[in-house]
C-alpha positions in Angstrom: -43.2 0.4 -31.5 -40.2 -1.2 -33.1 -37.8 1.2 -31.3 -39.5 0.4 -28.0 -39.1 -3.3 -28.6 -35.5 -2.9 -29.5 -34.9 -0.8 -26.3 -36.6 -3.4 -24.1 -34.8 -6.2 -25.8 -31.4 -4.6 -25.4 -32.0 -3.7 -21.7 -32.8 -7.4 -21.1 -29.5 -8.3 -22.7 -27.6 -5.8 -20.5 -29.0 -7.4 -17.4 -28.0 -10.9 -18.7 -24.5 -10.0 -19.7 -22.5 -10.5 -16.5 -19.9 -7.8 -16.0 -20.9 -5.8 -19.1 -21.6 -2.4 -17.6 -23.1 0.4 -19.6 -20.0 2.5 -19.2 -17.9 -0.3 -20.6 -19.8 -0.6 -23.8 -20.1 2.9 -25.2 -17.7 2.2 -28.0 -16.9 -1.0 -29.8 -13.5 -2.1 -28.4 -10.5 -2.2 -30.7 -8.6 -5.5 -30.6 -6.0 -5.4 -27.9 -7.4 -2.3 -26.1 -9.3 -2.0 -22.9 -12.9 -0.6 -23.1 -12.9 3.2 -22.9 -15.1 5.1 -20.5 -18.2 6.4 -22.2 -18.8 9.9 -23.2 -21.8 11.1 -21.3 -23.0 12.5 -17.9 -22.2 10.8 -14.6 -23.6 11.3 -11.1 -20.9 11.9 -8.6 -20.9 10.5 -5.1 -18.7 10.4 -2.0 -15.7 8.0 -2.0 -15.7 5.5 0.9 -12.1 6.0 1.7 -11.7 9.7 2.5 -9.0 10.3 5.1 -11.1 12.8 7.1 -14.3 10.9 7.2 -16.8 11.1 8.7 -18.5 12.8 7.0 -17.8 11.1 3.7 -16.9 13.5 0.9 -16.0 13.9 -2.8 -13.8 16.9 -2.6 -11.4 18.3 0.0 -9.9 21.8 0.0 -7.7 22.5 3.0 -7.5 26.1 4.2 -10.2 27.2 1.8 -11.1 29.5 4.7 -8.4 30.0 7.4 -10.3 29.8 10.7 -7.9 28.4 13.2 -4.2 28.5 13.8 -3.9 24.9 12.5 -4.7 23.3 9.1 -8.4 23.9 8.5 -9.9 21.0 6.5 -12.9 21.7 4.3 -14.7 18.8 2.8 -17.8 18.6 0.5 -20.4 15.9 0.9 -21.6 15.0 -2.6 -24.4 12.8 -1.1 -25.9 15.3 1.4 -29.4 16.6 1.0 -29.1 19.6 -1.3 -26.1 18.3 -3.2 -26.2 17.4 -6.9 -22.8 16.9 -8.4 -22.3 15.8 -12.0 -19.5 15.1 -14.5 -19.6 15.4 -18.3 -17.1 13.3 -20.2 -16.7 14.5 -23.8 -13.7 13.3 -25.7 -10.6 15.1 -24.4 -12.7 17.2 -21.9 -14.1 16.4 -18.5 -16.4 19.0 -16.8 -17.2 18.5 -13.0 -20.1 20.7 -12.0 -23.0 21.1 -9.7 -23.9 22.1 -6.1 -22.7 20.5 -2.9 -23.0 20.9 0.8 -19.7 21.4 2.6 -18.1 22.7 5.8 -15.1 22.7 8.1 -14.4 19.1 8.8 -13.3 18.2 12.3 -13.0 14.4 11.6 -16.3 13.7 13.3 -18.5 16.1 11.5 -18.7 19.7 10.4 -17.8 22.4 12.9 -20.9 24.3 14.1 -21.8 27.3 11.9 -19.3 26.3 9.2 -21.6 24.6 6.7 -22.6 26.2 3.3 -23.9 25.4 -0.1 -21.3 25.6 -2.9 -21.4 25.8 -6.6 -18.6 24.0 -8.5 -17.6 24.3 -12.1 -14.3 22.8 -13.1 -13.0 21.6 -16.5 -10.0 19.5 -17.7 -9.5 20.2 -21.4 -7.2 20.1 -24.4 -4.9 23.1 -24.9 -2.1 21.9 -27.2 0.1 18.9 -27.9 2.0 19.5 -24.7 -1.2 19.8 -22.7 -3.5 17.2 -24.4 -6.3 17.3 -21.8 -7.9 13.9 -21.1 -6.2 10.8 -22.6 -6.3 7.1 -22.1 -4.0 5.6 -19.5 -1.1 3.9 -21.2 -0.6 0.4 -19.9 -4.2 -0.2 -18.6 -4.9 -3.9 -18.7 -6.8 -4.9 -21.9 -10.2 -6.3 -21.3 -13.7 -6.5 -22.9 -15.4 -6.0 -19.6 -13.3 -3.5 -17.6 -12.8 0.2 -18.3 -9.7 1.9 -19.6 -8.9 4.7 -17.3 -8.6 8.3 -18.5 -5.9 10.6 -17.1 -4.8 14.2 -17.4 -1.0 14.0 -17.9 1.0 16.3 -15.6 3.3 18.9 -17.2 7.1 18.2 -17.1 8.7 19.0 -13.8 5.9 17.9 -11.6 3.7 20.7 -10.4 1.8 22.5 -13.2 3.3 26.0 -13.4 0.9 28.9 -12.8 -1.1 29.8 -15.9 1.3 27.9 -18.1 0.9 24.2 -17.9 -2.7 24.2 -16.6 -5.1 21.7 -18.1 -7.8 22.1 -15.4 -9.3 25.3 -14.2 -12.6 26.3 -12.6 -14.3 28.0 -9.7 -16.1 27.2 -6.4 -18.6 29.7 -5.2 -20.4 29.9 -1.8 -24.1 30.3 -2.6 -25.4 30.3 0.9 -24.3 29.7 4.5 -20.8 30.4 5.9 -18.8 32.7 3.6 -21.8 33.4 1.3 -20.7 35.3 -1.8 -17.1 34.2 -1.7 -15.6 33.0 -5.0 -12.5 30.9 -5.3 -10.5 30.0 -8.4 -9.4 26.3 -8.8 -6.5 24.9 -10.9 -5.1 21.4 -11.3 -1.8 20.5 -9.6 -0.1 17.2 -10.5 2.3 17.5 -7.5 5.1 15.0 -8.0 2.8 12.6 -10.0 2.8 12.0 -13.8 -0.9 13.0 -13.9 -3.1 15.6 -12.2 -6.4 13.7 -12.5 -7.4 10.1 -13.2 -10.8 8.6 -13.9 -11.5 4.9 -13.8 -10.6 1.8 -11.7 -6.8 1.9 -11.9 -4.6 0.1 -14.4 -5.0 -3.2 -12.7 -8.8 -2.8 -12.8 -9.3 -3.6 -9.1 -10.5 -0.1 -8.2 -9.1 2.9 -6.5 -8.6 2.7 -2.7 -10.9 -0.2 -2.2 -13.8 1.0 -4.4 -14.4 -1.5 -7.3 -16.3 0.9 -9.6 -15.3 4.1 -11.3 -13.5 6.7 -9.2 -12.2 10.1 -9.9 -9.1 11.5 -8.1 -6.6 14.3 -8.5 -5.1 17.3 -6.9 -6.1 21.0 -7.0 -5.0 24.4 -5.7 -7.4 27.2 -4.8 -7.3 31.0 -4.1 -9.8 33.6 -3.4 -10.6 35.7 -6.5 -8.7 38.9 -6.4 -5.7 37.4 -4.5 -2.4 36.2 -5.9 -1.2 33.3 -3.8 -2.5 29.8 -4.5 -3.1 27.5 -1.5 -3.1 23.7 -1.2 -2.9 23.2 2.6 -2.0 19.7 3.7 -4.3 18.2 1.0 -6.7 19.5 -1.6 -8.1 16.9 -4.0 -11.0 15.3 -5.7 -11.9 11.8 -4.4 -15.3 10.7 -5.7 -17.1 7.8 -7.3 -19.0 8.1 -10.6 -22.1 6.4 -11.9 -23.3 7.0 -15.5 -26.8 8.4 -16.2 -28.1 5.7 -18.5 -30.0 8.0 -20.7 -26.9 10.0 -21.6 -24.8 6.9 -22.7 -27.4 4.4 -23.7 -27.0 4.9 -27.5 -23.3 4.1 -27.3 -24.0 1.2 -25.0 -26.6 -0.2 -27.3 -24.3 -0.1 -30.3 -21.6 -1.9 -28.3 -24.0 -4.6 -27.3 -25.4 -5.0 -30.8 -21.9 -5.2 -32.3 -20.5 -7.5 -29.7 -23.3 -10.0 -29.4 -25.2 -9.8 -32.6 -28.3 -8.7 -30.8 -29.7 -6.7 -33.6 -29.7 -9.7 -36.0 -31.4 -11.9 -33.4 -34.0 -9.2 -32.7 -34.9 -8.8 -36.4 -35.4 -12.5 -36.6 -37.7 -12.6 -33.6 -39.7 -9.5 -34.6 
């Protein structure tokens, strides 16, 4: 009963604290630092600013299947019926996983007969001091109410060299529909950037490409399992939004609220 009272009381405080999102309170902020993104599970959704929309999408892999003489754009609708994409943030590791509907994107919809159900499992992780996995973004604006972005630093020289500087690897498998049974490898590719993936709302805290919440974006290559050549096409990249599943980050959020606002002491007095 006491635990239930505490949970209810804390959730009321969350609603009253303007600008204090669950994700921003998973850890007690250190003086002078922005609030880190919580460890926990996030639901992934389409980003509103995909260049090939409609349909909206959370992942784009050009030339995944080579169908025409031009650049074949394949996008993946994280919000379609049948899609269920998640992300687990755990220290220096980010795992993007789940199922999604996708197809060959014509810029107005999917080409007839091209749609499929895909399974995705991709992880950014720590390997060594030169490949540290997921780290806070240096220079992110300090704030008690805005998140501190996480990045995967790119290896020296720009593009991550094959099987050497990789910090992100995974697979995408066609479960049903067009190309059923096909399995592709994925790897991160920082291109000419200083990072290969970023999660948050940009260093200026105004959001990525017009979306004010948490976004994830970064570049990847792909190849059919059993082949040698990696492909990127004109563009192959993550571009999604992320919303925390409250039950997976609530304990950290409660601790942040209690420490920041003295809620626990007030609750004990009221009980």
